[in-house]
C-alpha positions as CSV (number, residue, x, y, z in Angstrom):
1,Q,-79.0,-37.3,5.7
2,L,-78.9,-33.7,4.7
3,Q,-82.4,-32.2,4.3
4,L,-83.9,-28.8,3.5
5,V,-87.7,-28.7,3.6
6,E,-89.7,-25.7,2.5
7,S,-93.1,-24.8,3.8
8,G,-95.5,-21.9,3.8
9,G,-96.5,-21.7,0.1
10,G,-100.0,-21.3,-1.1
11,L,-102.5,-19.2,-2.9
12,V,-102.6,-15.5,-2.1
13,Q,-104.2,-12.5,-3.7
14,P,-102.1,-9.7,-5.2
15,G,-100.9,-7.4,-2.5
16,G,-101.0,-10.2,0.1
17,S,-98.3,-11.8,2.1
18,L,-96.8,-15.2,2.8
19,R,-94.0,-16.4,5.0
20,L,-91.9,-19.2,3.7
21,S,-89.8,-21.4,6.0
22,C,-86.8,-23.6,5.2
23,A,-86.1,-26.2,7.9
24,A,-82.6,-27.8,7.8
25,S,-81.4,-31.0,9.3
26,G,-78.4,-33.2,9.1
27,F,-75.8,-30.5,9.3
28,T,-74.8,-27.4,11.2
29,L,-76.7,-24.6,9.7
30,D,-74.5,-21.8,10.9
31,S,-71.7,-23.0,8.6
32,Y,-73.8,-22.4,5.5
33,A,-75.2,-19.5,3.6
34,I,-78.9,-20.1,2.7
35,G,-80.5,-18.9,-0.5
36,W,-84.0,-18.7,-1.8
37,F,-84.6,-19.3,-5.5
38,R,-87.7,-19.5,-7.6
39,Q,-88.7,-21.0,-10.9
40,A,-91.8,-20.1,-12.8
41,P,-93.0,-22.1,-15.8
42,G,-91.0,-21.4,-18.9
43,R,-88.3,-19.4,-16.9
44,E,-84.9,-20.3,-15.7
45,R,-84.4,-20.7,-12.0
46,E,-83.5,-17.3,-10.5
47,G,-82.0,-16.2,-7.2
48,V,-84.4,-14.3,-4.9
49,S,-82.4,-13.7,-1.8
50,C,-79.4,-15.0,0.2
51,I,-78.4,-14.7,3.8
52,S,-74.9,-15.1,5.1
53,R,-74.0,-17.8,7.7
54,S,-74.3,-15.3,10.6
55,G,-77.3,-13.4,9.2
56,A,-75.3,-10.2,9.1
57,S,-75.5,-9.8,5.3
58,T,-78.4,-10.3,3.0
59,N,-78.9,-10.0,-0.7
60,Y,-82.1,-9.5,-2.8
61,A,-83.0,-9.6,-6.4
62,D,-84.0,-6.2,-7.7
63,S,-87.5,-7.6,-8.4
64,V,-88.1,-8.2,-4.7
65,K,-86.2,-5.5,-3.0
66,G,-88.4,-3.7,-0.5
67,R,-91.0,-6.4,-0.5
68,F,-89.2,-9.6,0.7
69,T,-87.1,-10.1,3.8
70,I,-84.9,-13.0,4.5
71,S,-83.9,-14.0,8.0
72,R,-82.5,-17.0,9.9
73,D,-82.6,-18.6,13.3
74,N,-79.6,-20.9,13.5
75,A,-80.7,-22.2,16.8
76,K,-84.0,-23.4,15.2
77,K,-82.1,-24.4,12.1
78,T,-84.7,-22.5,10.1
79,V,-84.5,-19.7,7.4
80,Y,-87.5,-17.6,6.6
81,L,-88.6,-15.5,3.6
82,Q,-91.2,-13.0,4.4
83,M,-93.0,-11.9,1.2
84,N,-95.1,-8.8,1.2
85,S,-97.0,-6.9,-1.5
86,L,-97.0,-10.0,-3.7
87,K,-97.6,-9.7,-7.4
88,P,-98.7,-12.3,-10.0
89,D,-95.1,-12.3,-11.3
90,D,-94.0,-13.7,-8.0
91,T,-95.9,-17.0,-8.9
92,A,-93.3,-19.8,-8.9
93,V,-92.0,-22.8,-7.1
94,Y,-89.8,-21.4,-4.3
95,Y,-86.7,-23.4,-3.3
96,C,-84.3,-23.0,-0.5
97,A,-80.7,-24.0,-0.9
98,A,-77.5,-24.3,1.2
99,R,-73.9,-23.6,0.3
100,F,-70.9,-23.9,2.5
101,L,-69.8,-20.6,4.1
102,I,-70.8,-17.9,1.6
103,C,-73.5,-16.9,-0.9
104,A,-73.0,-17.4,-4.6
105,N,-74.4,-15.9,-7.8
106,N,-75.2,-19.0,-9.8
107,P,-77.8,-21.6,-8.7
108,G,-75.4,-24.2,-10.1
109,N,-73.0,-23.4,-7.3
110,W,-75.5,-24.5,-4.6
111,P,-75.2,-28.2,-3.8
112,Y,-78.1,-28.7,-1.4
113,W,-81.7,-28.0,-2.3
114,G,-85.1,-28.5,-0.8
115,Q,-88.1,-29.9,-2.7
116,G,-89.8,-26.6,-3.3
117,T,-93.0,-25.0,-2.3
118,Q,-95.6,-23.5,-4.7
119,V,-96.5,-19.9,-4.4
120,T,-99.4,-18.7,-6.5
121,V,-100.4,-15.0,-6.6
122,S,-103.8,-14.6,-8.3
123,S,-107.1,-12.9,-7.8
């Protein structure tokens, strides 16, 4: 019954932008922190960004600070990740995840996950 569905991935040139969406259903989104994670071939899954239940607090990995922006619209039950100035190293499958109340450091502490959306940054 609980669902997180990512969309918005695709192929983009270096320096370009994409906006990812994470649509939630089956639960009250405003009770959950939402994180974005990514996993590239041969790499461990890494945290990209996290937003608190109210949207008042946000966190970003050092590698994306200043380029990515996370936001949420609890009424629409959707979380967004605006990605600007994309680099080839950003190429990965991007996942959104939900965790009750607060953000966490480790992907293993996030119980709810979407299916992922592919982002490819290449010329």
